[in-house]
PAZAPA-4460 file (N, C-alpha, C; in steps of 0.05 Angstrom, whole numbers, plus 32768, in hexadecimal, padded with zeros to 4 digits):
% residues 164
    n_x    n_y    n_z   ca_x   ca_y   ca_z    c_x    c_y    c_z   seq   type   mol
   810A   7F00   82ED   80F4   7EF1   82E1   80DE   7F05   82DC     1      M     A
   80D3   7F06   82C4   80BD   7F18   82BD   80A4   7F0E   82CA     2      S     A
   8094   7F21   82D2   8079   7F1A   82DD   8079   7F1A   82FB     3      G     A
   808F   7F14   8309   808F   7F12   8326   808C   7F2E   8333     4      S     A
   8097   7F43   8326   8095   7F5D   8332   8079   7F69   832F     5      A     A
   8069   7F5E   831D   804E   7F69   8319   803A   7F5E   832D     6      A     A
   8042   7F4C   833E   8030   7F40   8351   802B   7F54   8368     7      S     A
   8012   7F5E   836B   800D   7F72   8380   800C   7F65   839B     8      P     A
   8011   7F75   83AF   8011   7F6C   83CB   7FF5   7F62   83D2     9      A     A
   7FF4   7F4B   83DF   7FDA   7F40   83E7   7FCC   7F2F   83D2    10      G     A
   7FD8   7F2D   83BA   7FCC   7F1C   83A5   7FCF   7EFF   83AC    11      A     A
   7FBA   7EEF   83A5   7FBA   7ED3   83AA   7FBB   7EC3   8390    12      R     A
   7FC6   7EAB   8392   7FC8   7E99   837B   7FAC   7E92   8371    13      C     A
   7FA8   7E91   8356   7F8E   7E8B   834B   7F86   7E6E   8350    14      G     A
   7F99   7E5C   8353   7F93   7E3F   8357   7F92   7E38   8375    15      Q     A
   7FA2   7E47   8384   7FA4   7E42   83A1   7F9F   7E5C   83B1    16      H     A
   7F85   7E62   83B6   7F7E   7E7C   83C2   7F8A   7E81   83DE    17      P     A
   7F93   7E6C   83EC   7F9F   7E70   8406   7FBD   7E76   8405    18      D     A
   7FC9   7E76   83ED   7FE5   7E7B   83E9   7FE9   7E96   83DB    19      V     A
   7FFD   7EA5   83E5   8003   7EBF   83D9   800F   7EBC   83BD    20      A     A
   8009   7ECE   83AB   8013   7ECD   8390   8030   7ED8   8390    21      A     A
   8041   7ECB   8381   805D   7ED4   837F   8063   7EDD   8362    22      V     A
   8051   7ED8   834F   8056   7EDF   8333   803C   7EE3   8325    23      A     A
   803D   7EEF   830E   8026   7EF3   82FC   802D   7EE6   82E1    24      V     A
   801A   7ED6   82D6   801F   7EC9   82BC   8023   7EDF   82A7    25      C     A
   8038   7EDC   8298   803E   7EF0   8283   802A   7EEF   826C    26      A     A
   801C   7EDA   8268   8008   7ED8   8252   7FEC   7EDF   825B    27      R     A
   7FE2   7ED2   8270   7FC6   7ED7   8277   7FC2   7EEA   828E    28      C     A
   7FD7   7EF0   829D   7FD5   7F03   82B3   7FCB   7EF8   82CD    29      G     A
   7FC9   7EDD   82CF   7FBF   7ED1   82E7   7FD5   7ED1   82FD    30      G     A
   7FCB   7ED3   8316   7FDE   7ED2   832D   7FE7   7EB6   8332    31      F     A
   8001   7EB2   8339   800C   7E98   833C   801C   7E96   8356    32      L     A
   8019   7E7F   8364   802A   7E79   837B   8043   7E6B   8371    33      C     A
   8055   7E65   8382   806E   7E57   837A   8069   7E3D   836D    34      G     A
   8055   7E2D   8376   8050   7E13   836B   8044   7E15   834F    35      A     A
   8035   7E29   834A   8028   7E2C   8330   8039   7E3B   831B    36      C     A
   804F   7E46   8323   805F   7E56   8311   8072   7E44   8300    37      T     A
   8071   7E47   82E6   8083   7E3A   82D4   8094   7E4F   82C6    38      E     A
   80AE   7E4D   82C8   80BF   7E62   82BD   80CA   7E57   82A2    39      V     A
   80C5   7E67   828D   80D0   7E61   8272   80DF   7E79   8269    40      L     A
   80F9   7E76   8264   810A   7E8C   825B   8107   7EA4   826E    41      E     A
   8109   7EA0   8287   8108   7EB4   829C   80ED   7EC3   829D    42      E     A
   80D8   7EB7   8294   80BE   7EC3   8294   80AB   7EB0   82A2    43      T     A
   8099   7EBA   82B4   8087   7EAA   82C3   806D   7EA5   82B3    44      A     A
   8064   7E8C   82B3   804B   7E84   82A6   803C   7E70   82B8    45      Y     A
   8022   7E6F   82B4   8012   7E5A   82C1   8015   7E41   82B0    46      C     A
   800C   7E2A   82BA   8010   7E11   82AC   8003   7E11   8290    47      A     A
   7FE9   7E19   828D   7FDD   7E19   8272   7FEB   7E2B   825E    48      P     A
   7FF4   7E43   8268   8002   7E56   8256   801E   7E4B   824F    49      C     A
   802B   7E3E   8262   8045   7E33   825C   8043   7E1C   8247    50      A     A
   802E   7E0C   824A   8029   7DF7   8236   8024   7E03   821B    51      E     A
   8013   7E17   821A   800D   7E24   8200   8026   7E31   81F4    52      R     A
   8037   7E3D   8204   804F   7E49   81FA   8062   7E34   81EF    53      R     A
   8065   7E1E   81FD   8077   7E09   81F3   806C   7DFC   81D9    54      S     A
   8052   7DFA   81D7   8045   7DEF   81BF   8049   7E03   81A7    55      R     A
   8047   7E1D   81AD   804B   7E31   8198   8068   7E33   818F    56      D     A
   807B   7E29   819F   8097   7E2B   8198   809F   7E16   8184    57      M     A
   808F   7E01   8180   8096   7DEC   816D   8090   7DF5   8150    58      R     A
   80A0   7DED   813D   809B   7DF5   8121   8080   7DE8   8118    59      P     A
   8073   7DF6   8106   8059   7DEC   80FC   805E   7DD3   80EA    60      S     A
   8049   7DC4   80E6   804B   7DAD   80D4   8052   7DB4   80B8    61      R     A
   8047   7DCB   80AE   804D   7DD4   8093   806A   7DDA   808F    62      A     A
   8076   7DE7   80A3   8093   7DED   80A1   80A3   7DD4   80A2    63      V     A
   809D   7DC1   80B3   80AC   7DA8   80B5   80AA   7D98   809B    64      R     A
   8092   7D97   808F   808E   7D88   8076   809D   7D96   805F    65      L     A
   809C   7DB0   805E   80AB   7DBE   8049   80C9   7DBC   804C    66      L     A
   80D2   7DBA   8065   80EF   7DB6   8069   80F7   7D9B   805D    67      L     A
   80E8   7D86   8063   80ED   7D6C   8057   80EC   7D6C   8039    68      L     A
   80D7   7D79   802F   80D4   7D7B   8012   80EB   7D8A   8005    69      A     A
   80F4   7D9F   8011   810B   7DAE   8006   8125   7D9E   8008    70      N     A
   8128   7D8E   801D   813F   7D7C   801E   813E   7D68   8006    71      L     A
   8127   7D5D   8001   8124   7D4B   7FEA   8129   7D5A   7FD0    72      G     A
   811F   7D72   7FCE   8123   7D82   7FB6   8141   7D88   7FB2    73      G     A
   814F   7D8D   7FC8   816B   7D92   7FC7   817A   7D79   7FBB    74      F     A
   8171   7D62   7FC3   817C   7D49   7FB8   8175   7D46   7F9B    75      L     A
   815D   7D4F   7F93   8155   7D4D   7F77   8166   7D5E   7F65    76      F     A
   8173   7D72   7F70   8184   7D83   7F5F   819B   7D74   7F52    77      L     A
   81A2   7D5E   7F5F   81B7   7D4D   7F53   81AC   7D38   7F40    78      G     A
   8192   7D38   7F3C   8185   7D24   7F2B   818E   7D25   7F0E    79      A     A
   8192   7D3C   7F02   819B   7D3B   7EE6   81B5   7D2D   7EE2    80      P     A
   81C8   7D31   7EF4   81E2   7D24   7EF1   81DF   7D06   7EF6    81      V     A
   81D2   7CFF   7F0C   81CF   7CE3   7F13   81BF   7CD3   7EFE    82      V     A
   81A8   7CDE   7EF6   8197   7CCF   7EE4   81A3   7CCD   7EC8    83      L     A
   81B3   7CE0   7EC0   81C0   7CDF   7EA5   81D6   7CC9   7EA6    84      R     A
   81E1   7CC4   7EBD   81F7   7CB0   7EBE   81EB   7C94   7EC0    85      S     A
   81D2   7C91   7EC9   81C6   7C76   7ECA   81BA   7C6F   7EAF    86      W     A
   81BC   7C57   7EA8   81B0   7C4E   7E8E   819C   7C38   7E93    87      T     A
   8188   7C37   7E82   8174   7C22   7E82   8175   7C16   7E66    88      V     A
   817C   7BFD   7E64   817F   7BEF   7E4B   8193   7BFD   7E38    89      D     A
   81A8   7C08   7E43   81BC   7C15   7E33   81B6   7C32   7E2B    90      G     A
   819F   7C3C   7E31   8198   7C58   7E2A   8196   7C68   7E44    91      T     A
   819E   7C82   7E43   819C   7C93   7E5B   817F   7C97   7E64    92      P     A
   817C   7C9D   7E7E   8161   7CA2   7E88   8156   7CBB   7E7B    93      R     A
   813B   7CBE   7E7B   812E   7CD3   7E6C   8130   7CEF   7E77    94      G     A
   812F   7D02   7E65   812F   7D1E   7E6C   8116   7D26   7E7B    95      T     A
   8100   7D19   7E75   80E7   7D20   7E82   80E8   7D1B   7EA0    96      L     A
   80F5   7D05   7EA8   80F8   7CFF   7EC5   8109   7D14   7ED2    97      E     A
   811E   7D1D   7EC5   8130   7D32   7ED0   8120   7D4C   7ED3    98      I     A
   8111   7D54   7EBE   8102   7D6C   7EC0   80EC   7D6B   7ED5    99      L     A
   80E1   7D54   7ED9   80CC   7D50   7EEE   80D9   7D54   7F0A   100      L     A
   80F0   7D49   7F0E   80FD   7D4C   7F28   8105   7D69   7F2D   101      K     A
   8110   7D76   7F19   8117   7D93   7F1C   80FE   7DA4   7F1F   102      L     A
   80E8   7D9C   7F12   80CF   7DAB   7F15   80C4   7DA8   7F32   103      G     A
   80C6   7D90   7F3D   80BD   7D8C   7F59   80CE   7D9D   7F6B   104      V     A
   80E8   7D9D   7F66   80FA   7DAD   7F77   80F3   7DCB   7F75   105      T     A
   80ED   7DD4   7F5E   80E5   7DF0   7F5A   80CC   7DF7   7F69   106      L     A
   80B7   7DE6   7F67   809E   7DEB   7F74   80A1   7DEB   7F93   107      V     A
   80B0   7DD7   7F9D   80B4   7DD5   7FBA   80C4   7DED   7FC4   108      V     A
   80D8   7DF6   7FB4   80E8   7E0D   7FBC   80D7   7E26   7FBD   109      A     A
   80C6   7E2A   7FA9   80B5   7E42   7FA9   80A1   7E42   7FC0   110      V     A
   8094   7E2B   7FC5   8082   7E29   7FDB   8090   7E2D   7FF6   111      V     A
   80A8   7E21   7FF8   80B7   7E25   8011   80BF   7E42   8015   112      G     A
   80C7   7E50   8000   80CE   7E6C   8003   80B6   7E7D   800B   113      A     A
   809F   7E77   8000   8087   7E87   8007   807F   7E81   8024   114      V     A
   807E   7E68   802C   8075   7E61   8047   8089   7E6C   805B   115      I     A
   80A3   7E69   8056   80B7   7E73   8069   80B6   7E91   806C   116      S     A
   80B1   7E9F   8056   80AE   7EBC   8058   8096   7EC4   8068   117      T     A
   8080   7EB6   8065   8068   7EBC   8075   806C   7EB6   8092   118      R     A
   807A   7EA0   8098   807F   7E99   80B4   8092   7EAD   80C1   119      R     A
   80A6   7EB6   80B2   80BA   7EC9   80BE   80AD   7EE4   80C2   120      L     A
   8099   7EEB   80B4   808B   7F05   80B8   807A   7F06   80D0   121      R     A
   8071   7EEE   80D9   8060   7EED   80F1   8071   7EEF   810A   122      R     A
   806A   7F01   811B   8079   7F05   8134   8071   7EF2   814A   123      R     A
   8058   7EE8   814A   804E   7ED8   8160   8057   7EBB   815F   124      D     A
   8061   7EB1   8148   8069   7E95   8146   8088   7E93   8148   125      E     A
   8091   7E96   8161   80AE   7E96   8165   80BA   7E7A   8161   126      V     A
   80AB   7E65   8164   80B5   7E4A   8161   80BC   7E44   8144   127      G     A
   80AE   7E50   8132   80B3   7E4B   8116   80CA   7E5B   810A   128      D     A
   80D5   7E6D   8119   80EA   7E7F   810D   8103   7E70   8104   129      R     A
   810E   7E5F   8115   8126   7E50   810D   8120   7E3D   80F6   130      A     A
   810A   7E2F   80F8   8103   7E1C   80E2   80FC   7E2B   80C9   131      S     A
   80EE   7E41   80CB   80E7   7E51   80B3   8100   7E5D   80A6   132      A     A
   8113   7E64   80B6   812C   7E6F   80AC   813C   7E59   809D   133      L     A
   813C   7E41   80A9   8149   7E2A   809C   813A   7E23   8082   134      M     A
   8120   7E24   8082   8110   7E1F   806A   8116   7E34   8055   135      L     A
   8119   7E4D   805D   811F   7E62   8049   813A   7E5D   803C   136      R     A
   814E   7E55   804B   8169   7E50   8040   8168   7E38   802D   137      V     A
   815B   7E22   8035   8159   7E0B   8023   8149   7E12   800A   138      L     A
   8134   7E21   800D   8124   7E29   7FF5   8135   7E3A   7FE2   139      S     A
   8145   7E4C   7FEE   8156   7E5D   7FDD   816B   7E4D   7FCF   140      A     A
   8176   7E39   7FDC   818A   7E27   7FCF   817D   7E17   7FB9   141      L     A
   8165   7E0E   7FBD   8157   7DFF   7FA8   8150   7E11   7F91   142      N     A
   8147   7E29   7F96   8142   7E3C   7F80   815B   7E43   7F71   143      L     A
   8171   7E47   7F7F   818A   7E4C   7F72   8193   7E34   7F61   144      L     A
   8190   7E1C   7F6C   8197   7E04   7F5C   8187   7E02   7F43   145      G     A
   816D   7E07   7F45   815B   7E06   7F2D   8164   7E1B   7F19   146      C     A
   816A   7E33   7F23   8173   7E48   7F11   818D   7E41   7F03   147      L     A
   81A0   7E35   7F11   81B9   7E2C   7F05   81B5   7E16   7EF0   148      L     A
   81A3   7E03   7EF6   819D   7DEE   7EE2   8190   7DFB   7EC9   149      W     A
   817E   7E0E   7ECD   8172   7E1C   7EB7   8186   7E2B   7EA6   150      G     A
   8199   7E39   7EB4   81AD   7E48   7EA5   81C0   7E35   7E96   151      A     A
   81C7   7E1E   7EA3   81D8   7E0B   7E95   81CA   7DFF   7E7D   152      L     A
   81B1   7DFA   7E7F   81A1   7DEF   7E69   81A0   7E04   7E52   153      T     A
   819C   7E1D   7E59   819B   7E32   7E45   81B6   7E35   7E37   154      A     A
   81CC   7E33   7E45   81E6   7E35   7E39   81EB   7E1D   7E27   155      V     A
   81E4   7E05   7E30   81E8   7DED   7E20   81D8   7DEF   7E06   156      V     A
   81BF   7DF8   7E08   81AE   7DFA   7DF0   81B8   7E10   7DDE   157      L     A
   81C3   7E26   7DE9   81CC   7E3C   7DD8   81E5   7E34   7DC8   158      A     A
   81F7   7E24   7DD5   8210   7E1D   7DC7   820E   7E04   7DB6   159      F     A
   81FF   7DF1   7DBF   81FE   7DD7   7DB1   81E3   7DD2   7DA3   160      W     A
   81D0   7DE2   7DA7   81B6   7DDF   7D9A   81A6   7DC9   7DA7   161      G     A
   818D   7DC6   7D9E   817B   7DB2   7DAA   8182   7D95   7DA4   162      P     A
   8195   7D90   7D93   819D   7D75   7D8D   818E   7D6A   7D76   163      G     A
   8194   7D51   7D6E   8188   7D45   7D56   816B   7D3D   7D5A   164      P     A
***
């Protein structure tokens, strides 16, 4: 356990001065007795530092929202196929609606890629790493999907023209 070896002989607990210290908080350096020591991942912490560490381990609200938005964007990638197959009064749904959904997907994917890159570069936010990595993968898939739809559109327009 980290921190217990750093406790000098004769040191007393910061909260209980009549009890000998058995560990040192890895974050703040305070002396801890057995009752005050909280062990997280084989490292000793005092209660306030343990609380702060567990709070810092949770993904941020921005990452969670962007994860949800990118999941929605991933579903929007199927919108051109689904919307073209649905008809309203015998006519297919509009191209504008399809482009809007793909545009939303593109924006969400770009923002997700930027935020995930910034989160992954920060070393102090260890809680965001797994979520930021997941966000980066989803954003990359959304960007790839938008790129493929753009390429397909370009091929269709090149071979068949803009239509009547």
